[in-house]
N, C-alpha and C positions, 0 to 999 in steps of 0.2 A: 377343509379341515386339512392340516397336515396330513401327510400322504406316508412321512416316516420321520420318526425320531430318534436321534442318537443320542445316548442318556451320556454325559461327560462324567459319571462318577461313579462311585462303588458302595459297596454296604447294603446299609438299611435303605437309605436314600436312592440310591438306584435302584431298587427293588420296590418301592414306593412309587417312584416315578412310572416305571413298569406297568405297574398294575392299574394306574390311572389311563396310561395309553392304551392298554388292552380294553378297558370298559369303552372307552371312545373308537375303538375300531381302529387304530392307528399301529402301524408297522414299526416294531423297535429295532434299533442296533445298541448292544451292549459293548463298550470298550474297555480293557482291560490289561493290567501289566501282566507280567509272567507268574507275579505271584498271585494272581486272582483268577488262573486259568479256572479251577475248580467254584468260583463263587457262585451263588445260587441265581443273581441277576444274569449270569452268563450262561447258565443253563436254561433260563426262560425265556430270555430273547428270542426272536426272529432270527437275528444275526449277529454275531461277535465278531469283533476283532482286535488282535492283541497289540498295543500301541506303544511297547517298551517294555523295560527290565523295571524292578519293583520299587527302584527312588522316584517318588511323585514328580520332581522334575524332569526326569526322563518319561512318565507315561502321563499320569494324570495332568500335568502341567505342562505337558509338551502340545505345543498349539499346533505347529506343523503336523504333529504325527494324528493328530483329533480332526485337524480339516481332510488330511488325506482319506481319514476314514469317512469321513462325510461323501468324497467323492467317489470312493470305491463301492459303497452300500446305495449313494444315491440318497441319502438321506438330506432331506428338504428343512428340517429345525434341528436343534441342540437344545436340549436341557441340563443346564449344569448342577443342578442340586444346590447343594449348600457346599462351602469351603471351596476348595480348589479354587476355579477360574470362573464362581457364580457372581463374581463381584470384580471383574476384571473388564475395565471399558473397552479396552483395546481388543480382546479376544472378541466381544459383541461386535467391534468396527470390522473386524478381520472376516469374522462370519460374514457380514453384510455385504462386504466388497465379492464374497464368493457366492453370494443369492441363498444364501442359509439363512434362516431364522433364528433367532436368539431368544428362547422362551425367558425371558427378563426385561426389565426395565429399559428405556432409550440408555445410550452410553453416557448420554451430559448428564443423566440423573443418578447412575453409578458413580460417574467422576465427583460430581457436586458431594454426593453423600458419604463418599470412600474419604473426603478430606476433612476432618473432625472439624476443623477450623471453620470452612466454607458453608458445611451444612449449618452449624450453629448459628451464623449471621444469616443464611437462608430462613431457618426457622423462627429466628427470629422477626425477619422481615413479613413471613407469612402468619403472624401473630401467636407462635407457639411460644409457650413460656420457657424460658431457658436457666440453666444453671448460670450464677455468676460466677464470671471469670476474665479472662485476657481476651481480646479482639484479635489476637493475631500469634505469630510465633515469638515467643519472652525474648529472644534478642540476646545481649549481655546478662552478665550476673547482677547489672545492676538496676537494668530494666527489670531485671525478674523479681528483684529485691521492691522495688518500687511498685510492681502488678501486685505482688503479694500482700505488702499492706495497705493496699486499697480493697483489694479483697478481702481480708483479713483469714489470719492462721486460724485452725489447719487449711492448706491447701493441698491440690491434687497436681501433680504433674502428668500433664497427658500427650502422647503421641498424636501428631495430627493423622497421620494413616493408621494407626493403631488398630488391635482388637486382640482379644483373647487374654487380656492382663499385660500384654508386654508392652513397655515402653512406660508403664505406670508407676509414680512413686508417691506416698503419702508424704506429706512433709507438714510439720508441728512446729518448728521454729527456725527464724531467719538464717540460724547458726547451719542448719541444715538444709538448706534451699540450693546453694550452688553444687554442692555435691550429687543432691537428687535429680538435679538438671543434668548434669556431666553423666550421671548414670542411664537416665531417660533416654537422651540423645543418642547413646551409645547403642542401648537394646534397640531403640527405632531404627538405627541405621541398618543394625543386624538383620533385623525382622522384616522390614519394609524399605530398605532401602532409602528411606528419609528421614532425616534427624529434626525436624521440624516437630516441637512439644509447645504445648500453650499450658496455661494455669487454669483450675478450676476452684469453687468453694467446695472443701472436702465436707460433705454430712456424714455425721455421726451414726444415724439409727437411720436411715432412709428405708423405705420398701424399692423393689426394682421392679417397675410396672411398665408392659410394652401395650401398647396397641396394634393390633392386627387390621391392615387395611387392604384393600383390592380397588382398582381402578383401570379404565380401557383405554386410557391415552388420550380421550377425546373429552373428559373435561367431566366424567361421570367417577366417581368414588364413592366407596362408605367404608363405614369401619366395621368390624365384628368383635367388638369388644376388648377386653384386656387380657392379659397372664400374668400372673404373678411369679419372677423370677427370682427370687430374694436369697433361696437358699444357694449359695454359691460358695466355691473353692478357689481361692487364689483367682477371683473373678470369671470363672467358669461356673456355668450354670449347672445345677446339680439335681434340682427338683423345680418341677414347674406345675403352677394350677390356675385354674379360672371358673368363677370369678376371683376377686382377690376378695378377703375377707377384711381387707384395710379399705376398701370402698362402698359407698353407698350408690343408689342409684343415679341422684342427682350429679354428683362426682362422675360417674362412668360416662354417662351420656353427656356432660360438658366437654371434657376433654377428647371424647371419641369424635365428635361434631368438629371440633376444633381442629383434628387432624385431619380427618374427612375432606373438610373446608380446604386446607392447605393443599393437598392432593389434587383436590377438583382444580385449583387454582394453578397449578404446575401442570396439569394435563399426566398424571404419573400413569404408567403402563405397569400392570402385573401385583403381585403380590408382595409386601413391604412390610417392614415393623418398626414403628417409632417407639423409642426406649426412652423411658424418664426414670427418675428418682424421684419420689414421691414422699414428702417430709413435713409433718405439720401442716397437713391439710392443702400442699401447694407441689404439684407437679414443675419438674426441672428438666428440660430436654436434654439426652448427653449423646443420643445417634439416631441414626438410622441405619436399617439393614435393608438392602434393595434385592431381597431373594426369598426364598421360602425357608423357614426357621426349622430348628431340629424339634422343636416344640408347638411345631404347628397343630399334630394332634389334638391338643388339649380344646383348641377353637373348634375343631371340625367334632369334637365329640360333643361339647355345647351348643353347637348350631346347625347341626347336620348338613355341613356346606363342605363339599370336598376342594378343598383349597387348591390342589395341583391342577384336579379339571380345569376350575375357574381359569387357574393359571395360563394354562394352553388355549384355552377359547380365546380369551382376550388376546393372547400372543397373535393369537391367528387371524386377530381384526375383525373380531365378533365384539358387538356392543355389548355392554355389561348387560347381565340379564335380571340382576338384582337389584331392587332398590333399598334404601335403608329400612324402610318398612317391611321388608321381608325377613329381615335378620331378628330370628326369634332366640332368644338366650332359653334354655333348661337346663336346671340341676348342675351337676359340679364334676370337674374332670381334675385329677392329678396324674402328673408324668413323672418318672424315675427313669434317669438315665443309668443304664446299667454298662458298666465298664469292665473290661476285661484287666482289672486291677485289684490289688491288695485293698482290702478295704480300711486299711489303717494305714500302712505306709502308702498308698496309691502306686506303689510300684507297678510298672506295666506286668502283665501275665499272657501273653501271646503262647500260644499252643495248642494241640488238639483237644477238642471236646469228644467226651469218650460217653456222656451221658447229658442229653438234654430233653426236658418236659417243661414247655410253656405252660403257664395258667390257662384256665380257659373260663366260661360260662357267663350269665349277663353283665353285660359292662365291662367287658375286660378285653383291651387290645392290645398284641404286643406285635411291635414292629421291630421287627430283626431279621439279618439273612443269614443267621447261624444254622445249623443243624446238626444233628449226630455224625461225628466223625469228620465234621469241618475241623480245618487247623487256621486259627486267626494268625494272619501274618504280625511281624514285628514290625513292619516300616510304615503303618499309617495308624491314626486315631485309634483311640482303644475302645471306642464305644461297639459295645456286643450287642445292644438292643435297647428298646424303650418298651416298658410298661406303661400305659394308660387306661386308667380305670375312670368310670363314671356311675353316679349316683344321684339320686333324686336329690339328696342335699349333701353339706360336706361331711356330715359323721357318716352319713350311709356310705358314701366315696371313701372317706378313711377306714372303717370296717371293711368294705370290699377289698379293698388294697394291700390291708394286712391277711387278708384271705389267700389275696393271688401270690404275693410276696412268700407263704407260706408253701404254694404248690410249687414255684417256682425252683427247677432244678437246672443247675449247669454245672457237670464235673468236668476235670480233667487241667482245667485253669482256675485262677482265684477270680473272683468278681467283687461287686460294689453290693450284691444284694444283702449282706450283713447292715451294712450301715444302713440301708432303707428298711430294713426291718426294727432295726433299734430307733430310727428318727420317727417311724409310725409310732412309736410308744411313749415318745415325749411329750409332758404335758403344753411346752410352748406350741409345739406344732400342732396337737391336738385343739388347743385353743386359739389357732392362727397368729398368734403373738411372737411374731420373729421380724427381721429384718437382714441388709445383709451383710452384715459381721458376724449373726448370728453363727451360720456354721461354724466358720473355723473357732470362735469360742468353744462351741460344744466340743471340736475335736481335740483341741489342745487342751481338756478336761482328761481327754482318755477313756 
């Protein structure tokens, strides 16, 4: 097993990884910017290294500084968490060049799945169903029009290197197409340094279903069921749950095995998530995330499998210890992403927490790195923590969620807790009758 792992991240995911390392008896190194010197993961790690000033480009994205921290501390592996450098193939290659293990997939798989066009082609070749769309960059306006006619309006313009909703535009008519492509290209260039865009069929009321996978890089891979991430705002997930009320056992088993078989064929290493739009009984591949997901606790709660522990074990060269038959699903889990934002305007609300009381009790988990007196800095993602609840049934889970939300107190800053209290009372949510555009329509009603 690794001797010492450097955690190249911050916030709740850094603390989550640190806890897994401690349970495995592995020493930890926390890296941090000057804005995060009082962060919880810095306090709890065996060692810490400051890697730069607050801007992420000068600290958490500063590869030379992270590499220097590895050399100073003798860390033999790096866990990137999610975001930042977690899907940077070049970072993984640089670490390997310096005899440091990257706890994640091989660089070629990160690179392949990071290019949405190449990922879609690969998925199709592996027998994974895909969304109808173009096979590559749309090229000229004339070519875009021809492709869109073949696909059929409405279409979605998407950045090949995109994520988080950037470089995405819905086009409902040919008259809107040229300007939408130009805007998507501009956003993609600014956000990702790559202005390649492609077209996909825009589905009006699909569910967003993702399949969690785990492989050992040697041809063994399993799936750990699905999460329903359909409650989104501006393509950002807000509420995730599993299992999905939209799927039955046959559909779940079929798509899970299709994905697991594909991972076995490419000898995928580590954890990953294959994401689909599910509409009218059909799955349509949209992308694969080659990292641990923000919403991974949902899967952990319904399987009792620690995904970060398994991620570390296979990264260290161990065979996958689990078979598909070992994966047993029980009950229902829901995760709410509690952001330091105004619950109506979603304006960020950094600042000092003057009162913090997380909920507790059976089936309640809070993944958060905040504490009483902690000051949330204005430089990073606004996630303050994640509330995850589990129940024997979805109804029990919702009741427990309402109770936990009522107990949760964060004062001194604004949070999205009021939004979740409202959502947990909505009939469509209670009935499990929602889709990826539901939340924005709900918010528009005020």
